[in-house]
C-alpha positions as CSV (number, residue, x, y, z in Angstrom):
1,M,85.1,98.4,69.9
2,N,82.8,100.0,72.5
3,F,85.2,102.9,73.0
4,I,85.3,103.4,69.1
5,K,81.4,103.5,69.0
6,S,81.3,106.0,71.9
7,V,83.8,108.3,70.1
8,W,81.9,108.1,66.9
9,R,78.6,108.9,68.7
10,F,80.1,111.7,70.6
11,A,81.6,113.2,67.5
12,I,78.4,113.3,65.7
13,K,75.6,114.0,68.3
14,T,77.1,116.2,71.0
15,K,77.3,120.0,71.3
16,W,80.6,121.8,71.1
17,R,80.5,122.7,74.8
18,Q,80.0,119.2,76.0
19,K,82.8,118.0,73.6
20,F,85.2,120.6,75.4
21,H,84.4,119.2,78.7
22,V,84.6,115.5,77.4
23,I,88.0,116.1,75.9
24,A,89.2,118.1,79.1
25,V,88.3,115.1,81.2
26,V,89.9,112.5,78.8
27,L,93.1,114.6,78.6
28,L,93.2,115.1,82.4
29,A,92.5,111.6,83.1
30,A,95.4,110.5,80.9
31,W,97.6,113.0,82.5
32,A,96.8,111.8,85.9
33,R,97.3,108.1,85.0
34,F,100.6,108.9,83.5
35,C,101.5,110.8,86.8
36,I,100.4,107.9,89.0
37,L,102.5,105.3,86.9
38,F,105.7,107.2,85.9
39,V,106.1,110.4,88.0
40,P,107.2,110.5,91.7
41,Y,104.5,111.4,94.1
42,K,106.1,114.5,95.3
43,W,106.0,116.1,92.0
44,Y,102.3,115.9,91.5
45,R,100.9,116.0,95.2
46,N,100.1,119.7,94.9
47,V,97.4,118.9,92.4
48,L,95.5,117.1,95.0
49,G,95.2,120.1,97.1
50,Q,96.6,121.3,100.4
51,R,97.5,118.5,102.7
52,S,95.6,118.4,106.1
53,D,95.3,116.2,108.8
54,P,93.1,113.0,108.2
55,A,90.2,114.0,110.5
56,D,86.6,113.8,109.8
57,V,86.1,117.2,108.3
58,C,84.1,118.5,105.2
59,P,84.4,121.8,103.5
60,L,81.6,124.4,103.8
61,A,79.8,124.7,100.6
62,S,76.7,126.5,99.2
63,P,73.8,124.3,98.0
64,E,74.7,125.5,94.3
65,Q,78.4,124.4,94.8
66,I,77.2,120.9,96.1
67,M,74.9,120.6,93.0
68,M,77.6,121.6,90.7
69,A,80.1,119.2,92.5
70,K,77.6,116.2,92.0
71,R,77.1,117.1,88.4
72,C,80.8,117.2,87.8
73,G,81.6,114.1,89.9
74,Q,78.9,112.0,87.9
75,F,80.3,113.4,84.6
76,I,83.7,112.6,85.4
77,E,82.9,109.1,86.6
78,R,80.9,108.4,83.3
79,I,83.6,109.5,81.0
80,C,86.2,107.5,83.0
81,D,84.3,104.4,82.9
82,K,84.5,104.4,79.1
83,L,88.3,105.1,78.7
84,P,90.4,102.3,77.4
85,W,93.0,102.7,80.2
86,E,92.4,102.2,83.9
87,A,90.9,105.4,85.4
88,K,89.7,104.5,88.8
89,C,89.2,106.4,92.0
90,L,92.5,108.3,92.4
91,V,92.5,109.3,88.6
92,Q,88.8,110.5,89.2
93,A,89.8,112.4,92.4
94,M,92.7,114.1,90.7
95,V,90.3,115.1,87.7
96,F,87.7,116.4,90.0
97,S,90.3,118.5,92.1
98,V,91.4,120.3,89.0
99,Y,87.5,120.9,88.1
100,A,86.7,121.9,91.6
101,R,89.4,124.5,91.5
102,F,88.3,125.6,88.2
103,Y,84.7,126.1,89.4
104,K,85.9,127.3,92.9
105,I,84.2,124.3,94.6
106,P,85.7,123.6,98.2
107,Y,86.6,120.0,98.6
108,V,88.3,117.3,100.7
109,L,90.2,114.5,98.9
110,Q,90.9,111.5,101.1
111,V,93.0,108.5,100.6
112,G,92.3,105.3,102.7
113,M,92.8,101.7,103.2
114,A,91.2,98.8,104.5
115,K,91.6,95.0,104.9
116,A,90.5,93.1,101.9
117,N,88.6,90.5,103.9
118,R,86.1,93.2,105.2
119,Q,82.9,93.4,103.2
120,A,83.4,96.4,101.1
121,S,80.6,98.3,99.6
122,E,79.9,97.7,95.8
123,T,79.7,101.5,95.3
124,A,83.2,102.0,96.9
125,V,85.4,100.2,94.4
126,P,88.9,100.2,95.7
127,S,91.6,101.1,93.2
128,A,94.2,98.6,94.3
129,V,94.7,95.3,96.2
130,I,97.9,95.2,98.0
131,S,99.4,91.9,99.2
132,A,101.7,92.1,102.3
133,G,104.9,90.0,102.1
134,Q,104.9,86.6,103.9
135,A,107.0,86.1,107.0
136,I,110.1,84.0,106.6
137,A,109.7,81.0,109.1
138,G,112.5,79.1,110.8
139,S,111.6,75.5,110.5
140,K,110.6,73.6,107.3
141,A,107.4,72.8,109.0
142,D,106.6,76.6,109.6
143,Q,107.6,77.2,106.0
144,E,105.1,74.8,104.7
145,T,102.1,76.0,106.9
146,N,103.1,79.7,105.8
147,Q,102.9,78.7,102.1
148,N,99.4,77.4,102.5
149,K,98.2,80.6,104.1
150,E,97.5,83.6,102.2
151,A,99.1,86.9,102.8
152,P,96.8,89.6,104.1
153,Q,95.5,91.9,101.4
154,W,94.7,95.5,101.7
155,L,92.5,97.7,99.6
156,A,93.4,101.2,98.6
157,H,90.8,104.0,97.7
158,A,90.4,107.6,97.1
159,W,87.3,109.8,97.2
160,V,86.4,113.4,97.2
161,Q,83.8,114.9,99.5
162,V,82.0,118.2,99.2
163,G,79.9,119.3,102.1
164,P,78.5,116.3,103.6
165,W,78.5,114.5,100.1
166,V,81.0,112.2,98.6
167,V,81.1,113.1,94.8
168,T,83.6,110.7,93.5
169,G,84.7,107.4,94.9
170,G,81.5,105.9,95.9
171,D,78.8,106.7,98.7
172,D,79.8,107.3,102.2
173,G,78.3,104.0,103.6
174,G,81.0,101.8,102.3
175,L,83.8,104.5,103.0
176,K,83.6,104.2,106.7
177,E,85.4,100.9,106.5
178,F,88.6,102.6,105.1
179,T,91.2,104.0,107.5
180,I,92.0,107.5,106.2
181,L,95.8,107.8,105.4
182,S,95.9,111.3,104.1
183,S,93.6,114.2,103.2
184,Y,93.9,117.2,101.0
185,H,91.5,120.1,100.8
186,S,91.1,123.0,98.4
187,K,93.0,126.2,99.0
188,F,89.7,128.2,99.6
189,S,87.7,125.9,101.7
190,Y,86.8,126.4,105.2
191,L,86.8,123.2,107.1
192,S,84.1,122.2,109.6
193,P,83.6,119.1,111.6
194,T,81.3,116.5,110.0
195,V,78.0,115.9,111.6
């Protein structure tokens, strides 16, 4: 019902330019979610950008590009929070990568994992909790003790960085707990070590 009210308010009160951007974000988020669920990763990985080493790098960006990236990131997060399907960090990062290419904003998209028992920041909301399989024990007593133990869980998360700022996926404080598995950067970004 909240989604329907939002759509109704949007249809009546917003300007055409803003309607275009909202519709673009909704369609891109739907496409990104569909790709994540049904399409093999190798077919849509180029949307994320060029693969780079998962090192601590950030793209060089002008102050205007950083401000535009922050506005786009906030806009994408606001729209994706209201969608009736799940549009968390990876979907938002994919949508932002398309927007960043359109506005020629250099970015680095990073995907990482962390153990679930760590204290994750509330602003860095993981997209998935992954349970590891339990080991098969030899004796009956070992099997009973293994059933009482919980399997370790992992948190998966994706975020986009422009300059020294994280524009989608939370703030930089909670992201330091994640181990970076893969990084993607825009084709026109010049990478420099982070400070």
